[in-house]
N, C-alpha and C positions, 0 to 999 in steps of 0.2 A: 440599303433596309435603310428609309428616311421615315420624316419626321414624320406624323400622321395616320399610320396603318394600323391595322386595328393587331388583338393581340387576342390570342383564346388560346388557355390553357386547359386540356385535360389528362384523365390518369387515365392509362396508357393496362395498365396490372400492376402488379404489386410497386417493381421496384423499378417502372418503365413511364414518363414521362411527355411531354409532345407538348411545343410552340409553336403557334404561328402567327407567325412578325405580318402578315397581310390576308386581307380576303381570298378566296379562291379564286385564279383565274380558269375562266375560257377557255377551252381545248383546241383549237384548230390548225389542220391541215399546212402544214410550212414544208417537207417534202415530201416530192412526187418520183416513187420509181421505176427507172424505166423496166425491170424486170422484179417475180417477184425472189430476188436471193440477196442475200449477205455482202454479196459484190455491189450491185448496183446501191442498196444501200444506206453502205458506208462511202462511196462516190461523192453523195447528197449530204451528208452526214459530216465528211471532212472538207465541203466548203462551207462550213463554219467558224471552221481552226480556229482560222486568225482574228476571228473574235475572244478569242478565248483570255483578255488580261481587261478586255471590263464587264459591268458585270448585265447576263445574258436579256435584256429585254429591249423593247424597241423605243422604249423615250423613259428617259434618265428620272422623270417625276413620276415614272410606273414601280412603287415595293415591292422588291423580289419574295416570293413567298419561300422560309423555307421551316423545315419542320425537323425535331429534334429526337432522336430515341433514343434510352438509352436506359443497362441493364445490370446493375452490379451482381456480378458473380462472388466478387472473395473476397473477406478485406486481407491482406498480407502482411500487416503488423497494426497496434496502431501506436506504437510511439511516435510514427513520423505517417499515419495515417497512408497507407497505398495499396490503393482501392485496383483491383480489376475488373475493368467495362467494358460490354457491348457498347459502343460507339452507332450510330445508326440516324448519319442525315439525309436529312428528301428536302430535295433544289430545285424549282419550277425554272425552265430555260423555255423561252416564251416560242423561238425562231426553231425548233430540236421537238415537231410534231409529223407523225406518217397516220396513213392507214395500214394497221396491219396486214391486211385482205392483199393490197396493191406491192406492199414492199417484202409477205414473202414470211413474217415471225413480230410479238410484239418488243420483244429486248432486246438489247444490245448492250456488250461486255465492252468497254472501251477504255482507256490510257487515261488516269486522273487526270496531267497533264494538257492533257486535249484540251479540257478544260476550265472556264468560271468555277470556283470554287472560295466559297466563302472562310473567312477567321474567327472559324469560330475558335472559342479555349475556354480553361477553366483556370477561376480567377486566385481559386486557392493552391496550385497545380506549385512549387516549389525544384521544378526538380526537370533533365529530360526525357520526353518518353520513349522506355526502350522495349518497348512491345513492337513484333513484326508488324513491318512493312506491306502496305495491301497495294499494290499498285494501280487495281484495276477500281471504276464501278459501274454500275448498271444504269441505262438508258430504257427507258421504255414507252413506249408511243407515242400515247400524253405528253409528254415534253417532263417529268421528274426524272431525278435523276438520284440513284437510291445508293450513298456510301456509307458500306458499313464494314466497321474495321476494330478489330480490340483493340484495348489504352488504358496502358499500366500508370496510375497519378497519383505521385508523390503527391499527400496535400499538408497545408497547415492543419490546424483545427486545436482551438481553444481546448483543451482537457480536466476537465472538474476531477480531478482519481484523492479526494478526499478518502471515499468509501472504497480507496481500493481493498482487496480487489471482486467486490460485489458495487463496481461502479457502473455508469451505465452514459455515456457519451453517447454526443447530439453538434455533429457534425455537417457539417453545410459543401458541396459542391455549385460555384454561379459559372451556368457559360452568357458569354456576351460574345462580341464584337469586339478586337481590338483594334480595329481600323476605325470604324466605325465608332464616333464616340457617343455619350450618352446625349446628348443632341441629337442625334440622324436617326436616331432604334429611338425604337418605342417600348419594349422591353426587355427583360431577360432568362435566364431561368434561372431558379436557386431553389434547389432541392438538401432537403435536411435529411442526414443520414442520420438513425438511432441504432448505436450498438451495444452490445451488452456483451458483457467478459465473462466467461466461463473459468468462476473461481476456481476449479476441480484443480489444475495444476498447482495453484498457487496456497491452496489447501494443506494437501499430501507433501511440498515441497517444501515451506515455510510455517505456518502455524501450526501441523504435528509434531515435524522433531523442535521449536521450538518450548510447546507446552509438556512433551516429555525433560528437553532439560532445567526445565522450570518445577518440576515437579520431584524430578529430583534432588533438587535442590532444594526442594522444599521438604523432603524425610531425610533431607544432612538434618535438621535442625533436630529428627533421633538420636541421634550419637548424642553420647554425654561427651561435654565439653573438658569434665575433667579426669577423660579413663581416652580417650579415642584424638587425634592429633586432625577436630572438626577441619582448622584452618586454607590443613592441605589438599582437603576432599575437595572445599569449592575454590580453591584455586584450581581446579583442574577443571573445576564446573566452569565456571568463567574462562577461563581459554577455552576450552569446546563447544562452548559459544561463540566466542569471538570470533573465531575462524567458518563456524557455522554461519555468523553473518558477513564473514567475507564471499565467502564462495556464493553464495546464495542472492549476488549482490542484484547479480547482470539481471534477476527476479523479480524487483524492484521497481518503477516508473521514474524517470531521470526527468521529467519534465510534464508539466502542467504549476497553475493556477497557485494551489495550498498544497502543505503538508497532506502524505497521507498518515488517513491513523493506525494502520499497519506499522509504520516506521515512532509513529511517537509511542506503540505498544513495546515494540523489540527496544527499545531505547529505556522504557520503564520499567522492562523485564533485568535488562543486564547492570541498571541502575540498583533495582534490590536485590537482583544476587552481589554486586558493589556492599551497599549497605547488609546485606546479612554477613559477608564477608567482615568487613568493618565488630560490626555487630558480636561477631566471635572473637576477635583480637580483645575489643575490649570487655568480653566474660571472662576469657583466658585472665587478665590484666587483674580484673577484680577476684578471682580465685587464687593467683598468687596472693595480691591485696590484705586477702582475711590472714595473712602469720606476722601484718606489720601492725594495725592497729583498726581501731572501730568504728563502726561505719559514722558515717557528721549523722547530726539530728535531722539537716534539709530532706537529705535520702531515705533517712527512715520514714518521714511525713509521706516523702513523694510516689517512693517507692511500695511501701505497707500498707499505707493510706487507704490510697488513690488506683494504681496503678491492680494492686492484692487482687482488692473488689472488682477492677473492671475485668482480668482477666479469670478472676473465681477459683485464684491462689488458695491455695489451703493453709491453714496456721496451721503453722510447728511448736511443739512443746519447748518451752522456755530454759535454762538450765538453769540458776541464778548463783552467783559465788555466794560462801558465807559473808554478811554483812560488817557482822564483829569478831573482828579480829582476836586473839587471845593475845593479852600482853605480859609478860613475866618480869615479876618485877622480886627481886634478892632480898631478901631485907639482911639488913647486919647483926651477924650471929652472935657479936657478945651482946645484945639484946634479945635475945629469944632464950627464956627461960625455961627451957625444954631439956624435959631429963634427959635428955639425949647426947651425946658428948663432942666436942664439933672433933672431933678426930674420928670421931666413929665413918667406918666403908661407909654404912646403907645409902649417909646423908650423900656422900661425893657422887655414887649410883641415881641418886632419884635427880638429884639436881641435874645434870647431865642428857640424865633421862627425858625430864624437863624441858631442857633446852634444844633437845631433838625433834620433839613432838609438834612445838611452836617451827619446826624449818622445815617438816614437812606440810607442817598445815596450810603455809605461806604459798608454799612451793604450788599445796589443790587450789589454793584459792589461784595464782596462776596460772594453770589449765585451765582451771573451769572458763576465767577469764574471757583466753587465747583459743577457747571452744565455743563463748557466745558473739565471740567476732567470726571468728572461720562462718561458724552458723548461718547468722547475718550476711557476711559479706557472698556465699552461697545461693541462702535467698535473694536477693537482690540480681543475683543469674540469673539463677531460673526466672522469677519472675521479669526480664528484661527480654526475657528469649523467648518464653511464650506471646506478650506482647508480639510479638517481633512476626512471629509465627499469627495471629491470631491477623494482624494486617495482609501477610504473605497470603492467604488464605483469601481475603475475602477480596485484594484483588483479583485473585486466578477466578475466583467466581464471579467477580461484574463483567469482567472479559470477555467471558465466557459467555454471560445471559448478552451482551453485547453485539457481540459476532452470531450469534446465531439470531436476535432478530437481526441482523441485518442480512442474513444470509435467508431467510425464513422474509424479508420485502426486496429480495431480488428475484425470490421462486416464486413473488406473485406480481410483478409487473409483467 
């Protein structure tokens, strides 16, 4: 192949391409058979075998016409781009043509090493071809050699896996000569292979189980934190979700330019589960703290005024303590001009009864104050619990909408 040859590219079928690196050469009979049989033809062809080290032209200034066809049969993997191809190469040899009537046949089969073959390679190939070796080629009476063989190519490709498992990959296969440099060749074949991933396996094995665990963690918000050990239940869910991600890690892509959106979703789901566990611990701490101190003023403003309105939390009746406690003053009995005598037993009983009533009232006021603090801390815990529950629901809703949109977009391509 020399510089200056023309290049013609045409689509043969859906997965086949053809490239001609020179104009078609007019065929002329160069072999004369003594008998119309295969033995006579082979003896004539054998006389040219010593020329196989050089390019099959009379003049080295003449370009060699090479036509390449390939059909993509299957894609064995996307991580390393393993293709299974049917590779067909057509080569014109000027000094190997005959009259099919005179020689008795139009096509013969010859060993590959007996003829000159071009060094057509795939630039993106990253591994040795392990496909079965085909030792023979076909030679027709017009001088064209047909080299048809299967190719298993492990190629490199720039993967865009952001929308995994609804991604569409565009990879290329470039065919050219390795020995002949770009200055001596006129063209190369660069074919784009568009691949759409089938997301059903990933949806069934990754998304649906993850959604189930997320829904179970969401429903756990309905458990009353003051009566059930919700933290233990949530820790069990987090442990199960972590084991699930470790088992299904092989299904996630490990190569690519960007981080898949699905990995981000899994990380956010795990973060939400951990956040819900921390929220449960905080609420448990709040409920235990209700017997010790009152709710700070800034917490009352932030939670009761803003968060309660945001999550539509109803207001509870507030039981107020008695603001005017009774104070008992004991007067001097010598100044009392009552008709009762100082040693009257009724007076002593009344004094003792008044002291008991005062002590009872003080205890009632303390009990009412503690009850108000407990109710306020309980309201703080329930308001924060409902707020995180709403955030959980919103995240699941928008994630579901996003994946449905990606899936519909994939189906529409």
